[in-house]
C-alpha positions as CSV (number, residue, x, y, z in Angstrom):
1,X,207.0,-74.4,73.2
2,X,203.9,-76.6,73.0
3,X,204.0,-80.3,72.4
4,X,201.4,-82.4,70.6
5,X,199.9,-84.6,73.3
6,X,197.8,-86.7,70.9
7,X,199.9,-89.8,71.0
8,X,198.7,-92.8,69.0
9,X,198.1,-95.8,71.1
10,X,198.6,-99.3,69.8
11,X,197.0,-102.5,71.2
12,X,198.4,-106.0,70.4
13,X,196.8,-109.4,70.6
14,X,197.1,-112.8,69.2
15,X,194.3,-115.0,67.7
16,X,194.4,-118.6,66.8
17,X,192.0,-121.0,64.8
18,X,192.9,-124.5,63.5
19,X,196.5,-124.0,62.3
20,X,196.2,-120.2,61.6
21,X,197.8,-117.6,63.9
22,X,197.1,-113.9,63.6
23,X,199.2,-111.2,65.3
24,X,197.1,-108.1,65.5
25,X,198.0,-104.5,66.2
26,X,195.1,-102.0,66.6
27,X,196.3,-98.4,66.1
28,X,194.0,-95.6,67.5
29,X,193.5,-92.8,65.1
30,X,194.7,-94.6,62.0
31,X,192.3,-95.7,59.3
32,X,194.6,-98.0,57.3
33,X,193.8,-101.8,57.3
34,X,196.7,-104.0,56.3
35,X,196.9,-107.8,56.4
36,X,200.4,-109.2,55.6
37,X,201.3,-105.8,54.0
38,X,198.4,-105.7,51.6
39,X,194.9,-104.1,51.8
40,X,192.1,-106.1,53.4
41,X,190.1,-106.3,50.1
42,X,193.2,-107.7,48.3
43,X,194.1,-110.3,50.9
44,X,190.5,-111.5,51.7
45,X,188.7,-111.3,48.3
46,X,185.4,-112.9,49.6
47,X,182.9,-110.6,51.2
48,X,181.9,-113.1,53.9
49,X,185.5,-113.2,55.2
50,X,185.7,-109.4,55.4
51,X,182.3,-109.5,57.3
52,X,183.8,-112.0,59.8
53,X,186.8,-109.7,60.4
54,X,184.5,-106.6,60.9
55,X,182.2,-108.3,63.4
56,X,184.0,-107.2,66.6
57,X,184.1,-103.6,65.4
58,X,180.4,-103.5,64.6
59,X,179.4,-105.1,67.9
60,X,181.5,-102.5,69.8
61,X,180.3,-99.7,67.5
62,X,183.9,-98.7,66.8
63,X,183.9,-99.2,63.0
64,X,186.1,-96.3,61.9
65,X,188.1,-95.5,65.0
66,X,190.9,-98.0,64.6
67,X,193.4,-98.9,61.9
68,X,194.6,-102.5,61.8
69,X,197.9,-104.1,61.0
70,X,197.9,-107.9,61.1
71,X,200.3,-110.7,60.2
72,X,198.5,-114.0,59.6
73,X,200.1,-117.4,58.8
74,X,199.1,-121.0,58.4
75,X,195.9,-122.6,57.4
76,X,193.4,-121.4,54.9
77,X,191.7,-118.0,54.4
78,X,188.6,-118.9,56.6
79,X,190.8,-120.1,59.5
80,X,192.9,-116.9,59.1
81,X,189.8,-114.7,59.1
82,X,188.5,-116.3,62.2
83,X,191.9,-116.1,63.9
84,X,192.0,-112.4,63.0
85,X,188.6,-111.9,64.5
86,X,189.7,-113.4,67.8
87,X,192.8,-111.2,67.8
88,X,190.8,-108.1,67.1
89,X,188.4,-108.9,69.9
90,X,191.3,-109.4,72.4
91,X,192.9,-106.2,71.4
92,X,189.6,-104.2,71.7
93,X,189.4,-105.6,75.4
94,X,192.9,-104.1,76.0
95,X,191.5,-100.8,74.7
96,X,188.4,-100.9,76.9
97,X,187.7,-103.8,79.3
98,X,184.0,-102.8,79.5
99,X,183.6,-104.3,76.0
100,X,184.3,-107.8,77.3
101,X,180.6,-108.8,78.1
102,X,179.5,-107.4,74.7
103,X,182.1,-109.4,72.8
104,X,181.6,-112.5,74.9
105,X,177.9,-112.4,74.1
106,X,178.6,-112.2,70.4
107,X,181.0,-115.3,70.7
108,X,184.0,-113.4,69.5
109,X,186.2,-114.3,72.5
110,X,185.7,-118.1,72.3
111,X,188.8,-119.8,71.0
112,X,187.6,-122.6,68.7
113,X,189.9,-125.6,69.8
114,X,189.1,-127.9,66.9
115,X,192.1,-129.1,65.0
116,X,192.5,-131.6,62.1
117,X,192.5,-135.2,63.3
118,X,195.6,-137.1,62.6
119,X,195.7,-139.9,60.0
120,X,195.5,-143.4,61.5
121,X,197.4,-146.4,60.1
122,X,195.5,-148.9,58.0
123,X,193.1,-146.0,57.0
124,X,192.9,-143.8,54.0
125,X,192.5,-140.6,56.0
126,X,191.7,-140.0,59.8
127,X,188.5,-142.2,59.7
128,X,187.9,-143.0,56.1
129,X,188.6,-146.7,55.4
130,X,189.9,-148.2,52.1
131,X,187.0,-149.3,49.8
132,X,186.0,-153.0,50.5
133,X,186.0,-155.4,47.6
134,X,184.8,-159.0,47.9
135,X,187.1,-160.5,45.2
């Protein structure tokens, strides 16, 4: 009785950007790319956003090896794509820690800490003042 020893490995990581949070599972051997249950092309219609997501795979030269399942929430599409890129990079380091210097050099492991500034009282927005009129 022989057992199949090719067990699929899964790697989990979280990425954040602005108010977006991406939970990423990389599945070794799978080819399917799903974001919130839909295909990558359907969820991210712009080519530039899909390029941002593929950057860690291209830098590590692991383009077709992994399948991707991700849950993203919060923020806009650009913030979600960049959060997804950070999550993918962190999951690739779990797969192979030797990829860390390569991904660090590409800037894919840097968490962008910028958030929206809060609105101040007596102002229209965070810094924008009301229009001055002489009367």
